[in-house]
N, C-alpha and C positions, 0 to 999 in steps of 0.2 A: 567596544570592539565590534558589537553587532552592527552599528550603523555604518562602519566602514565596509564590512563585508556586504551589507545590503547595497551600498552605493556602488561597489565594484560589480555586484550582480546586474544592476540597472544600466551602467555606463559602458562596460567593456563590450558586450554583444551589440549594442546599439552602434558603436563606433565601427565594429567589424562589419555590420550590415551595411553602413554607408559606404564602406570601402569596396564591398562586394557587389553593389548594385547602384548605378547611377540614373537608371531609367527603368520604367515598367512597360511591359508589353502585353497586349491581349493575347491569352493563350488558353489552353484546354484546362477545364475544371471539373471536378466531380463531387457529388454529395451522396452520402449513404445513410439510409435509415436502419438503425440497428436496435437491439434490445434484448431482454430475457425475461422469462417468467418461471417461478418455482413455487410449487405448492406441495403440501405434504402433512405429515402427522408428527407431533412430538410427545413423547412419553417420558416422564421423569419425576424425581422426588425432591428436586431443588426448589421448594416452595417455602413459604412462611410457616406452614404447618408440618412440614416434612412429610406430607402424604403424596403418594404417587397419583399423578394426574395426566389426562390425555388432552392435548389441545390441537386444533387444526391450525396450520401455519399457512398464511396467505399474504405475508408482508414483503415478498420479494417480487416486485414488478418493476422493471427498468425500461426506459425508452430514450434513445438517444439519436442525434443527427451529427454526423461528422462530414468534413469535406476538405479538399485542398485544391489549390490552383497553381499551375506552374507559371512562374514569372521568368525573368531573363537571367542569364548567367548561372543557371542551376539553382536559383532561389525559388523557394516554395512558400506559399502562405497556407495556413491550415486553421481549423476551427473544430471545436467539439462542444456539444451541449448534451448533458447526461442528467436525466431526471428519475425520480422515484415517485410512485403514487402516494408514498407516506414517508415523511421526514420527522426525525425526532427534534424536540424543542432545542433551539440553539444551533441547529445544523446549518444556518445561514452563514455562519462564521467558521466553526470548527466541526471537523468530522462530517458525518452523514455521507451519502453517496453522490449528491448533486455535483455536476461540474459545468463550468461554463468558461471557456478560455479560447484565445486566439493567438496565433504566433507566426514566426518565420523561421525557416531552416534553410540551411545551405552549407557551403564549406566551412563556414565560421562556427557551425554548431547549431543549436536550436534554442531560440528564445520564445518563451510561453508566458502569456499575460492573462491573469484571472484566476478563478477558482479551479483548482486542480490537486493532483496528488503531490505530497511533499517528497523532497529527495530522500528523506528517511524511509518513507513508505516503499519506494521503489527500488531501494538499494539493499537494505537490511530486512531480513525476515524470510529466509528461504525455508526455515523449519517451523515458523510459527502457526498456530492454529486460530489465531484471532480471539482466544478466549481470555488469556491472561496478559499478554504483551500490551503495554501502552504506547504512547507516541501518537501525535496528531497526524491523521492520514491525509486529510484534505484541508485546505484553508482558502479563503477568499482573499482578494486584493494582493495576490502573490505575483512576483516577478521571478521567474525561474530560467536558469541557463544550463544547458547540457552539451557536453561534448563527448561523443561516442567513438569507440574504436579508434583512439588517438593514433594517427599515422599507421594504421593497421596493426597496432600493437595488441589489440584486445582490452586496452585500459580505457576507463571512462570516468568523467568527473561530472558533478551536478551540484549546483548552488542555487538556493532560493531565499527570497526575503519577503516578508509581508509588510507593505507599506501602509501603515495603519495609524496615522497620527490622531485620528478621531477616536481610537480605541474601540471601534465597532466589532472587530474580530477578536483582539485580545483585550478583554474587559480590564479596565484600570491599568493599562500598559504604562510603563514608566517613561517612554520616549515620545517625542512628537513626530517620529518618522517610522523607522523599522522596529517593530516590536516582537518579530519572531524570525528566525532564520534557520536553515539547514545547510549542512555541507556533507557531501558524500563522494566516495570514489570506489571504484571496483575493477576487477579483471575478469574477463570471460575467456577461458581456454577451450580446448576441444571437448574436454568432459569435466571441467573444473571451473568453479566459480568461487571468488572471495570478494567480499565487500565490507566497507566500514562506513559508518555514519555518525553524525552528530546533529542533535536537535536542541534548540534553545529558545526560551521565550522571556521577555523582559520582567515577567512576574510569574508566579506559580500558576500555570494554565494547563499543564499536561496531567491528565487524571490518571491515577493508578488504579489497579483492579481490587485493592484491599482498602480503598478510601484514602482521601488525602490527594494532594497535587504536588508536582515538582515543576522545575523550570529547566531541567537539563537531562538529557540522555546521551549515552555514548554506546555504540554497540558494533558487533561484527557478525557476519554471516558467511557460512562456507557450504558449498554442495559439491558433491562428487558422484559421478555416474560410473561405476566400475564395470557395468555390463550393459551393452546395447546391441541388439540384433534387429536391424530395421527390416530385413526379410520376413522374420517371424513376428515383427511388432512386439518385441519384448525389451524391457529396460529396467534397470534398478538404479534408483537415486537416493543417496544418503545426504542428510543435511544436519548442521549444527548451528545454533544461534546463542549469542550471549550479549546482554544489555547490562549496563550499570545505570541505575536510577538514582540521581543525585538525592542525598538526605534519606534515602529508603534502604536500598540494597540492590540485589542482583536478580536477574532473570535468566533462565537457561531453557533450551528447547532442543529436541532431537527428533528427527523424523526419518522414515524409510518409505519410499514409494516404489511399488512394483507394478508394472503394466504389462499385460499379455493380451495381445489381440484387442477385444472389445472391453476388456475388463481392467480394473485398476484397484489395487489394495493399498491403503495408507495407514501406517501405525506410527505413534509417537507419544512423546512425553513432554511436558513443560512444567516449570516450577518457579515460584516466586520465593526468594530467600531474603526477606526483609529483616533488618537488625532488631526491631522492637515488636515483631509480630510472629505468629507461628507460621511455619512453612506451609505453603499452598501448592499441592501438586495435582495435575490432570493427566490422565492416561487415555489416549485416543486410539480408536480403531474404526476404519471405514472401508466400505466396499462400494465401487461404482461400476455400473454396467452401461455402455454405450449402444443405444439402438441405432444411432447414426452419429456423424461428427458433431452434430448440433443438439442431440436429445440424449439424455441419460437419466437413469434412476440411481438413487444413492441411499445406502443404509449406512449411518454413522453414529457414533456416540462417544461419550467420554465418562470416566469415573473420576469423581473429585474427592480429595482428601485434604481436610484443613484441620490439623490438630486432632481432636477426637471426633470431629464431625466429618461425615461423608455422604455421598449422594451420587446420583447418575442422571444423565440426559441421553435419550435415544431419538433419532430422526429418521423418518423414511420419507424421501423427497422424489419428485419428478421434476426435471429442469429441461427447458428448451431455449436455446439462443436463436435469434433470427437477425 
């Protein structure tokens, strides 16, 4: 089934582009240099010896170049390169933060080729804190198609496939073509969002946070903003997430974000409920103060409970985007 979904991802938008544009014209283009840097301190006792330790954090340095060019008939070409000064082993294929892709967008939707975020990552995960939730966030050799705000309805769909016959991205993949794919859909209303997603690999390649790997995830995400006052720069957003991890069990998450002026408070909880392992729960709390739209300081942490074991991590960070 995966190879047929992947084939549809690669062919349908290509045919749509051909119908949308029969010639290219020189036109305006722009390129933007962007990035971010974050430094700070971490204190916690989630170490091998369970002793409290303090560490300096300097692993967040990002640099990117993105651009787009207007073609004819409303068609646009775009690209994005995004790098980190330090990548984990194996990040050339799965996860990591590096991106390198090029694409076309127009009335047909958007077609993106190269290393990029998965449809799963961009659709499911409004309440997650990136501590327990699995799922492959980025992959190389990807062909992705998006159609946003279909006919002005607020609905969107997203499909992607990893064309990896040599098994460089998905090690020991079973097929000689597409070895991973995602399918997702969502709806964005005035103050309400709901999204569903599915991720599949031809072999067990999706790492879980309690050890082991799976080849299939299915999940849903909901967020709701019951209060928003733009004049006072105040808002409250609530979110829920649910995932099923094949052969393991369930993931749950809930969060509340309250913004007021230059300040933002976020609280939440997430849990892994696996069939053959003890429940693992994390309780999160964070406070952020914006010195400007691009610079903020943040104090955040979580308390971790896994059976009879517990521990905590606290971080104090200074972040700047450019």
